[in-house]
C-alpha positions in Angstrom: -7.8 17.6 38.7 -11.0 18.2 40.7 -14.1 16.3 40.3 -13.3 15.1 36.7 -10.4 13.0 38.0 -12.7 11.3 40.5 -15.3 10.0 38.2 -15.6 8.1 35.0 -17.6 9.3 32.0 -19.1 7.5 29.0 -18.0 10.5 26.8 -14.7 11.6 28.1 -12.3 12.8 25.3 -8.7 13.5 26.1 -6.1 15.3 24.1 -2.3 14.9 24.6 0.1 17.4 23.2 3.5 15.6 22.8 6.9 17.2 22.9 10.4 15.7 23.5 10.3 16.4 27.3 6.6 17.0 28.2 3.1 15.5 27.7 0.4 18.1 28.1 -3.0 16.5 28.9 -6.4 18.2 28.5 -10.0 17.0 28.9 -12.6 18.2 26.5 -15.4 20.4 27.7 -13.6 21.1 31.0 -10.8 23.4 32.1 -8.8 20.4 33.4 -5.2 20.3 32.2 -2.0 18.9 33.6 1.6 18.1 32.4 3.9 15.2 33.0 7.4 14.3 31.8 7.7 12.3 28.6 9.7 9.6 30.3 9.0 6.0 31.4 8.1 6.5 35.1 5.9 9.5 34.4 4.1 7.7 31.5 3.4 4.7 33.8 1.8 7.1 36.3 -0.2 8.8 33.6 -1.5 5.5 32.4 -2.8 4.7 35.8 -4.3 8.1 36.1 -6.2 7.8 32.8 -7.3 4.2 33.6 -9.2 5.7 36.6 -11.0 8.1 34.2 -12.2 5.4 31.7 -11.9 7.8 28.7 -13.9 7.3 25.5 -11.0 8.3 23.4 -7.4 9.6 23.8 -5.9 11.4 20.9 -2.4 12.8 20.2 -0.5 13.9 17.1 2.0 11.7 15.3 5.1 13.8 15.9 7.9 11.7 14.5 8.3 9.0 17.1 8.1 11.2 20.2 4.6 9.9 20.8 5.3 6.2 20.4 6.3 5.5 24.1 3.1 7.0 25.6 0.9 5.6 22.8 2.3 2.1 23.2 1.9 2.3 27.0 -1.8 3.5 26.7 -2.7 0.8 24.2 -1.0 -2.0 26.2 -3.1 -0.9 29.1 -6.3 -1.3 27.0 -7.0 2.4 26.7 -8.5 3.7 23.4 -5.6 5.8 22.2 -4.6 6.9 18.7 -2.1 9.1 17.0 -3.4 11.3 14.1 -1.9 13.3 11.3 -0.9 16.7 12.7 -2.2 18.4 9.5 -5.7 17.2 10.4 -5.5 18.9 13.8 -4.1 22.1 12.4 -6.9 22.3 9.9 -9.4 21.6 12.6 -7.9 24.4 14.8 -8.1 26.9 12.0 -11.7 25.9 11.2 -12.7 26.4 14.9 -10.9 29.8 15.1 -8.0 28.7 17.3 -5.1 30.8 16.2 -3.1 31.0 19.4 -0.6 28.2 20.0 0.8 26.9 23.3 1.2 23.4 24.5 -1.8 23.8 26.8 -4.0 25.3 24.0 -2.8 22.5 21.6 -3.9 19.8 24.1 -7.4 21.3 24.4 -7.6 21.6 20.6 -6.6 17.9 20.3 -9.2 17.0 22.9 -11.9 18.9 21.0 -10.8 17.2 17.8 -11.2 13.9 19.5 -14.7 14.7 20.6 -15.9 16.0 17.2 -14.0 13.9 14.7 -13.7 10.7 16.7 -10.8 9.1 14.8 -10.8 5.3 14.6 -8.4 3.6 17.1 -6.0 1.4 15.1 -3.9 -1.5 16.4 -0.2 -0.7 16.9 2.5 -2.4 14.8 4.0 -5.4 16.3 7.6 -5.5 17.3 8.8 -7.3 14.2 7.1 -4.8 11.9 8.7 -1.9 13.9 12.1 -3.5 13.4 11.5 -3.9 9.7 10.4 -0.3 9.5 13.5 0.9 11.3 15.7 -1.1 8.9 14.0 0.4 5.9 14.1 3.9 7.2 17.8 3.5 7.8 18.2 2.3 4.2 16.4 5.4 3.0 18.7 7.6 5.0 21.8 5.8 3.5 20.4 6.4 0.0 19.8 10.1 0.7 23.3 10.5 2.0 24.8 8.7 -1.0 22.9 10.9 -3.4 24.0 14.0 -1.6 27.7 12.9 -1.5 27.7 12.1 -5.2 26.3 15.6 -5.9 29.0 17.1 -3.8 31.7 15.1 -5.6 30.7 16.6 -8.9 31.5 20.2 -7.8 34.1 19.5 -5.1 37.6 20.8 -5.1 40.3 18.2 -5.8 41.5 18.4 -2.2 38.1 17.1 -1.0 37.5 14.4 -3.5 39.4 11.6 -1.8 37.4 12.1 1.4 34.2 12.1 -0.6 35.1 9.0 -2.6 36.0 7.2 0.7 32.6 8.2 2.2 30.7 7.1 -1.0 32.5 3.8 -0.9 31.5 3.3 2.8 27.9 4.3 2.1 27.7 1.7 -0.7 29.0 -0.9 1.7 26.5 0.0 4.3 23.7 -0.1 1.8 24.7 -3.6 0.8 24.6 -4.6 4.5 21.2 -2.9 4.9 19.8 -4.8 1.9 21.1 -8.1 3.3 19.7 -7.4 6.7 16.2 -6.5 5.3 16.2 -9.6 3.1 17.2 -11.9 6.0 14.5 -10.3 8.2 11.8 -10.8 5.6 12.9 -14.4 4.9 12.7 -15.3 8.6 8.9 -14.9 8.5 6.9 -17.4 6.3 4.0 -15.0 6.0 6.2 -12.1 4.9 8.1 -14.4 2.6 4.9 -15.4 0.9 3.7 -11.9 0.6 7.0 -10.7 -0.8 7.0 -13.4 -3.4 3.4 -12.4 -4.4 4.3 -8.7 -4.7 7.6 -9.3 -6.6 5.7 -11.3 -9.2 4.7 -7.9 -10.6 7.3 -6.5 -13.1 8.9 -3.4 -11.6 8.4 -4.4 -7.9 11.8 -5.1 -6.5 12.9 -6.1 -3.0 13.0 -2.6 -1.7 9.4 -1.8 -2.9 8.1 -5.1 -1.6 9.7 -4.7 1.8 8.3 -1.1 2.1 4.8 -2.3 1.2 5.0 -5.0 3.8 6.3 -2.8 6.5 4.4 0.5 5.9 1.2 -0.7 4.2 -0.1 -3.6 6.3 -3.7 -2.7 5.1 -2.8 -3.9 1.6 -5.5 -6.4 0.6 -8.0 -5.4 3.2 -9.2 -2.0 1.7 -11.1 -1.2 -1.4 -9.4 0.5 -4.4 -10.4 4.1 -3.3 -9.3 3.6 0.3 -5.9 2.1 -0.7 -5.3 4.9 -3.2 -6.1 7.5 -0.5 -3.9 5.8 2.0 -1.0 5.9 -0.4 -1.7 9.5 -1.2 -2.5 9.1 -4.9 -6.3 9.7 -4.8 -7.0 13.0 -6.6 -9.0 15.6 -4.7 -11.4 17.9 -6.5 -10.9 21.7 -6.4 -14.1 23.0 -7.9 -16.2 26.1 -7.1 -19.3 27.1 -9.0 -18.5 27.0 -12.7 -14.8 26.8 -12.0 -13.2 23.4 -12.4 -9.8 23.4 -10.7 -6.9 20.9 -11.1 -7.2 17.7 -9.2 -4.4 17.3 -6.7 -3.1 14.6 -4.4 -2.2 15.2 -0.8 -1.5 13.3 2.4 -0.9 9.6 2.4 2.2 7.6 3.2 5.1 9.4 1.5 7.6 6.5 2.0 5.2 4.1 0.2 4.5 6.6 -2.6 8.2 7.1 -3.1 8.9 3.4 -3.3 6.1 2.9 -5.8 7.4 5.8 -7.9 10.8 4.2 -8.0 9.1 0.9 -9.0 7.2 2.6 -11.8 10.5 3.6 -13.5 11.5 -0.1 -14.4 7.8 -0.9 -14.8 7.7 1.4 -17.8 10.3 -0.8 -19.4 9.3 -4.3 -18.3 5.6 -4.1 -17.3 3.5 -4.0 -20.5 0.3 -3.1 -18.6 1.8 -0.1 -16.9 3.7 0.9 -20.1 0.5 0.9 -22.2 -1.4 2.8 -19.5 1.3 5.4 -19.3 1.6 5.8 -23.1 -2.2 6.2 -23.4 -2.1 9.0 -20.8 0.8 10.8 -22.4 -0.8 10.6 -25.9 -3.9 12.2 -24.3 -1.7 15.1 -23.4 -1.2 14.4 -19.7 2.0 15.8 -18.1 4.7 13.4 -17.0 3.9 13.9 -13.3 0.2 13.3 -13.8 0.8 10.2 -15.8 3.3 8.8 -13.3 0.9 9.5 -10.4 -1.8 7.6 -12.3 0.6 4.7 -12.8 1.4 4.6 -9.1 -2.4 4.5 -8.4 -2.9 1.7 -10.9 0.0 -0.2 -9.4 -1.2 0.0 -5.8 -4.7 -0.9 -6.8 -3.5 -3.9 -8.7 -1.2 -5.0 -5.8 -4.2 -4.5 -3.4 -6.3 -6.8 -5.5 -3.6 -9.4 -5.8 -3.0 -9.6 -2.0 -6.7 -9.7 -1.4 -7.2 -12.6 -3.7 -3.8 -14.2 -3.0 -3.1 -14.4 -6.7 0.2 -13.6 -8.4 0.7 -11.2 -11.3 -1.1 -12.2 -14.5 -0.6 -9.7 -17.4 -3.8 -11.0 -19.1 -6.0 -10.0 -16.2 -4.1 -7.0 -14.7 
């Protein structure tokens, strides 16, 4: 790695392009690049190599769990490492005219992104939170499979229906087990139990939505209303140019949280008078169903954020 690898710098930005088998590492403002295997022994050697550099920031893309091993190893070693949304890096690459794409080029793009954008380093989830996330993700997979099998059953040939019915029965049993495991896991933590009780005081928020918020939205109660809406992905973005006023659109955010809140809004329209009145007012004003539902999700997450911040349960007279 030449002279760069033999000195530390107060402004050293490193990008790591992650794949299932390889980690491509690049240093911004240099031609320095190297690759290591994405496996435990090689990651340990990489950590020691990067400790010697004393980097200002190490950035990689969140690639669907492939980056977790190296990210955890770097953070545990005290290195400033963070995984960012791949869309941000792609948009940055287009903005800087980088059209070509190889692992090496991607690593340099990520390093450049680190130097320019300087994303904030966030603490990793603890082991218990990761376990709860895994249980919830598995539950979501079971639901998706159950929905798919039920759809197949409606149009299946008679010869296939017995098999489909057996699988649907098994999936329902597994879903019951998953719900029991999630509830037991939550109840084992006094802090989570208290937070769950607080969230479930809101009409419409059931055990699934509460668990999802606890696992995937730990920032709940620590951000302002705009920040929590943006993190959920229900903050509308302007699309205006000159005299043209475009439609406001939502984008980004945490899809699994947004999905849970959407499902919570369905019963909330029946049992939560505040959400129902808000929804009716929007619909009477001519807002489409999707727009009204998105606004309800936003109102719900903002309300929950305030409740957690103040440690106060649902009160229909003040929410």
